[in-house]
N, C-alpha and C positions, 0 to 999 in steps of 0.2 A: 588169801583170806583177807587180812588187813582190817584196820579199824579207822573210822573217820569220825571227827567231831567238828562242830561249828557252833559258835556262840556270838550273838549280835545283841548289843545293848540298845534298848529303846529309851533309856533314861540316863542322864548324866551321872546320877548318883551311883549307878551300877558300874560305871567305867573304872572307878578306882580299884575295884576288886575283880575285874573281868579276868585278869591273868590267873588269879588263884582259882576262880570257878572253872575256867577252861582247862586248867591243869588237873583239877579234880575229875573232870570228864575224861581227859586223855588217859589218866592212870587206869580207868576202868576198861580201857581197850588193850591192855597189856597182853592178854592171852590171845588176842586176835592178831598181834603183830609184835613179837618180842625181838625182832632182828634190828630194828632201827626206828627212829621217831623224828618227827619234824613239826615245826610250829610256824605259821604265818600270822603275825600280829600287826594290827593296824593302829598306830599311835603317833603322837607328836608330829602331826603333819607340818611339813616345812613351808617356807614362803614360796610365792609363785615363781620367784627367780632362782630358786634353789632346787637341788635334786638330792634325794637320799638313796644311797647305795649300800646294800649289805654284801659283805665279802666273806668268803671262807678261805682261811689261810691253809694252803696245802701242807705246810710244815706246822704241826701242832706246837712246836717249840719256837716258832719264828718270833723274832723281836719286832714289835709293832713300831718302834721309834723310827727306823729307816723308812718304813712305809708312810708313816705320818709326815715325815719331812718331805718326801717326794710329792705327796698331795699338796703340801704348803707351797713348795717350789712351783708347782704347775698351776694351782688354783688360788693361790694367795693365802695370807696368814689367817683369813677368816675361815678357812677349811677346818672342819672339825672331824676327827677320827677317834672313835671310842671302841676299845676292844672289849669283847665279851667271849671269854674262853678262846676257842680257835676261830672265832668269827669277829668281824669288825663292822661298824656302821659309820659311813662317811657322809657328811652333809656339806654340800659344795654349792657355791654360787656359779652355776655353769649350765650349759645346755645338756640335756639328758643324753642325747646321742653322742656328743663329743666326749662326755665322761666315759660312757661305755666303751667307745672306740679306744680311748687312751688307756684304760685299764687293761683291756685285752692285749694291747700292743706293748705296754710298758711295765705291767705288773704280772708277769707269768707265774709268780708265786701265789697269786690270788685267783679265785673264781667268783664271779658274780652270782649270788643266789637270788637277789631281787633288786629292782630299781624302780623308783617312782617318787611319790610325795609323802606317803604314809606307811607303806608296807615295809616289814622287816621279816626275813625268812632265815630260820636257824634249823639245822638238821644234822643228825649224827647217828652212827651205829650204836647199838646197845639197847638195854631195856628202857622203855619210855620214862620210868621214874628217874633213872640215872641221867637221861638226856635233859629232863626238866630241871633237875638239880644242877647240872653242869652250866646251864644258861640262865638260871634264875627267873624263869618265866612267871612264877607265882607272884613275884613282886611288881610285875609290869601292869600299869594301868593302860587301858585301850578301849577303843570303840567296838572292835570285833576281832575275832581270831578263828583260825582253822587249824586243825591238828590231824596228824596221821600216824598210825603205828603200822609197821610193815612186816609181813611174813613173805619173804622172797620166794616166788614160785617160777619166775620166768627170766630173771636176771640176777646178777651177783649181789651179795650182801655187801654193799659199799655205801659210803656217804653220798656219792654222786647219784646213786639210784634211789635214794630216799626221797620221799615227798615232804613238803609240797614242791611243785614245779612252777616256775614263773618264766614266761617268755614275752611278757608285755608289761607296760608301765602299770604298777599297782595291781596287776592281775596275777592270781595264782590258782592252782587246781590241785585237789587231792582226789584220789580215785580208788575205789574198791571194785575189782573186776579185771577184765582182759579185753583188749581190742585185737581183732583178727587181721585187720588191714592196715596196721600201723606202719609197716615197712613201706608199702606203696605210698601211703599218705606222706610219710617223712620225705621221700624223694621229691614228691610234687611240691611240698611246702619249701624245701630247700631251694628249689629252682626259683621260687618267688621271694627268696631272701630271708626266710625264717631260719634262725640258727638253733642247733640242738647241741647239748653237751653229752647226752647218753643215748643208749639204744632202748630206753624204757618206753613202753607204749603210752604211759601216762603223760610223758613230756610231749608226745605227739598230740595228744588231746589238748594240752595247754597251748601248743603252737598253733593248732588249728583255730582255736578261739582268737588268738592274737591276729592271725591272718584275716579272719572274718572281720574283726573290729578295724583292722587297718584298711579294709576295703569300704569302710563306712557303715557297717552293720551295727545295730544296737546289740547289747548283750542278749536280749531276748531273741533277736533275729539270728544271732550267731548260734545260740543253743538250738533253735528250731532247725537250722541247717545241719547242725551236728547230728540230729536224729536221722537225717538222710544219709550223711556221709561217713559217720563212724560206725563201723560194723563190729559188734561184740556185745558183751554184757557188762554193765557198769552202773555204779552210783557215783556221780560227781558232786563235789561241793566246790564252788567257785567263789573266790574272794575278789572284790573290787575295792576301789578307794573308799566308797561310801556304803558298801553293803555286801551281801553275798547271795548266792543262788544255789539251788539243788536241782539235779536232774537225774532221773533213772531211765534206762533204755526201755524200749517197748515191751520187753519180756519181764523186766524187773525181778530177776531172780536173786539179786544181791540185796541184803537187808538194809533197811533205812527206816528211821522214825523221826518225826518233827514234832516239836512242842512249842507253844507260844503263850506268853502271859502279857500283861500290860508293861512289864519291865524288860523282857528279853524274848528272843527267838533262838531256839537251839535245834540242832540235828545231830544224829549219831547213828552208827551202825546198830546199836542196841539201846534199849530204853534205860538200862541200868546206869549209863553215863548221864542221861538227863535227870535221873532220879536224884543225883547229887545236888541239883540246883535249888536255891531257895524258892519256895512257891510252886515247885513242880507238881505237888499233889492237886493243885487247882488249875493246872495248865490245860489248854486245849491240846490234845494229842492225836496225831493221825499218822498213818503210813502213806508216804507220798505215792500218788498214782503213777503208773507207767507212762513214759513219754509226756510228762507234764512238767512245766517249768514253774518253780516256786522261787520268788525273789523278794528281798527286803533291801531298803535303802533307795537312793535316788538314781542309781545306774540302770 
């Protein structure tokens, strides 16, 4: 079943309360996904010579100080590591790929949930409201955010299987639906160097987009190719560094609604989430057409 939300600010004034507004939307999706929830939030973009990495600590009771010291030893005293519950965000002056390789090799107690310049991904088991409270999303200012509430139907109820999934720089995907050819695609993408952490079909969709972008495709071209190569039924919301996109499969049996005002663009699995937003009564509202790409931002 699952519930999806996305919120994109078109005005700087809205950014200070975007976290609160996105959380109001996500709470409305609780009965579509009570097993777990996740949030991809784009904020505090780092400098061109820096990388931002979000980590999940595999031990909820882990002491962050040894991890912080190891980052400082490797990347210098300018390395910043801030803990948020059982996640942490590191900002480092280093090459993105070298950072990812080092973490995978030297920090087995951590798993990367996102890497890039602006993205942060947090996810956990439990009711969406509890997950929101755990990480303090409501206090976060941001340019845009995506959220997902999960009702597990094809894989285990674990934090690892929760959305959003990120397999590329500042790229994330949330998904409502099911892919029928994800096992075949996963093996093909692995041979081309795409790495996966789970057997979740949604992670394959994210990996597919990363693969297409790595071959030089634009996001629009990658999504056009997805319509040919991804077999199944789905509503995707995709986050990028500067915006987000929405795509439904050619049958479009999974629900979705989009609304837009002068201040924001929002999408959700159900209108009741959008109805929480200021000015929603005057918004342009529509159901996204099948096999049609909708996007906002510069990507």
